[in-house]
N, C-alpha and C positions, 0 to 999 in steps of 0.2 A: 309360291302363293305363302305370306306370310300368318301364321297362326294368328287367332282373333283371342283378345285377351279375355280372358275369365271376368263375368259382369262384376263379382267382387272388387277384381283389380281395377276395374272402370271409375266403380265408385269410390272406392279410396282415392284413386287418382283425383277425382270431381272433388270430393272431401279434403282432400290435401291443397289443390289449388283455390278452392272457392269458401273453406268451413263447410263442416256437417250439418249445421244451422240452415245457413243456404239453400244448400241441396236438400235436405230435408222439406223446407218451405217451397221449392221447386215442384217436388215430385208430388206432393201434397197438392199444390196447383192443377199439376196436370192429372194427377190421378181424379179431382172432384170437378173435374170441367173448369174449375175457375180459369184455367189457361184453355181454350179451346183446341182441339185438334188443328184446325186451319192454325190458328196463331201457332202452335208450335210447330208446325211446319214452316214458319212465314217468319214475325217478327222473330219470336221466341227460340228459332232454332239452335242460338247458341247453347240452351239450356238442357233440351234435348241432346245435341253433339253430345254435351258433357257426364250427361246420365247413361247415354248407349255407347259412348266411345266412336261413334259414326259420324261420318259428315255429313252419310246419307243413311241413316236407319231406316231398314225395308227393303232400300235398293230399287226405289220405284224411280220412275221419272216424275217429272215436276208439270203440271201440278200435279201434287198426289190426290188421289181417289177419295173424296170423303169415306167411301166405305172402307177405307186403311184409318183411319182418324182412331179407332178403338186402341190401334196397337201401341199410342201415345200412352194409354192410361195402364197397357199391359207393363210397359218398361216403366212408366212411374213407380208404380206397387213394386217390382223386381228388386229394387233398392233398400227395401225393408225388410230382407234376408240379411240383411249385411249392417245398417244404419237404422239405429230406433231413438223414438223421441216419444215419451208418453202418448202427447197428443195427436200424435198418429191415429191413435182408434179411431177419432172423429172421421179422421176421412174413410179408414177402411170399412167403418160401419153403414158409408154412405154406399161406395165399393162395390160392397155385400150385394148392392141389389143390381149391380151393372146390366146393361143388356148383353152385354159380350162376354160370352163362358171363360174365356181365357183370364179375365179381368177377377170372375168370380173364382175361379181354381186359384189364381195367385193369392187373393184375401185368405182361402183355406189354406194353402202352404203356410202364411203366414201366422194365421192361426195357431198350424199347430206348430211351427217353430217356436213360437214364442208364448205359448199356452195360455190365449187369451180368452178367458172366459165370458167375458163381457159379449165375444162375438159369436159364442155358440148358437143364439138361440135364430140370430140374422141368416146363418148359415145352413141350419134344417133344411129350408127349403130343394137346397141342394143333392142332399138326399135323394131325391127323386129325379134329378136331371136327367137329360135324353143321353148324354156323353156318358157312359162308364168311367173315363178317366174324372170327369168333374167329382161324379158321386163317391169314387173311391177316396178321392184328394178331402174330402167333406167328410169322410167317415175317419180319415187318419185326424181330421180337427177336431172331430166332436171328441174321440179316443183321447187325444189331449190336453185339452182341455175343459169337454164336458163334467157333467156330473150325473150323480146315479139316476136323475129321473133322465135323464135323455139313450139310456140302454134300451130302452124298447124300441128307439126310433134307430138304432143302428140295428138293432136283432131284424127287422123288418127285412135288411138286405141281407139274411145269412143265405135266400136261395136268390139272390140276385144271378141273370144270368150269364153274370161275366165275372170270369174267374178271378180278376184283379181284387174285385167291388168284394167278393166272398172272403178273398183271404184278407184285407185291411178290415175285414170287418171280425175274424177271429183276433187279427193284432191289436184292432182297436179295444176291445171288448177287454183283453189283457191287461192293456194300459190301462184301461181305467180302473181295474182291480188292483191292480200295481200301484197307482195314484191314490184311490181311494180307500186303500188298505181293506178291501171287502168285497165278498162274494157278489158279482153282477150277474151271473148267470143262474 
């Protein structure tokens, strides 16, 4: 079995073939629901194939069960870890409240990587998410892009039952101190 390409390589290939702006436009449309999950697995499938590198993303039988349509938004968010345009923030603001936790988690990852301060407030509800991995990712995002007024929200998780969340809190507080050049504890 051949190794699958890294998502970065898939996205770079899509950009080389179609142009970065076009790929970003597709991802924004898929992420915000402008292109529905049903259409993504139907008439818009070539766009989905381009950003996933698979003729059958998800490996599901056809027709795809609508319960799996949220994966389209996950796959559409992932490219923003590798390619960027400033207007993507508007799509991420919408996706920050997505009902699917994997989509929200990707928004937090992108926020942390790109230090998108304008997304910190919409991500604060993720600090109380049921899933520890979402809480930990949100903590990292706040540490990477937040301000002093966000310290208290992070500190509330110092005693989180999950070790990964507690570790993320300590790293996020240190990152805030370093970024803001002030004591936050």
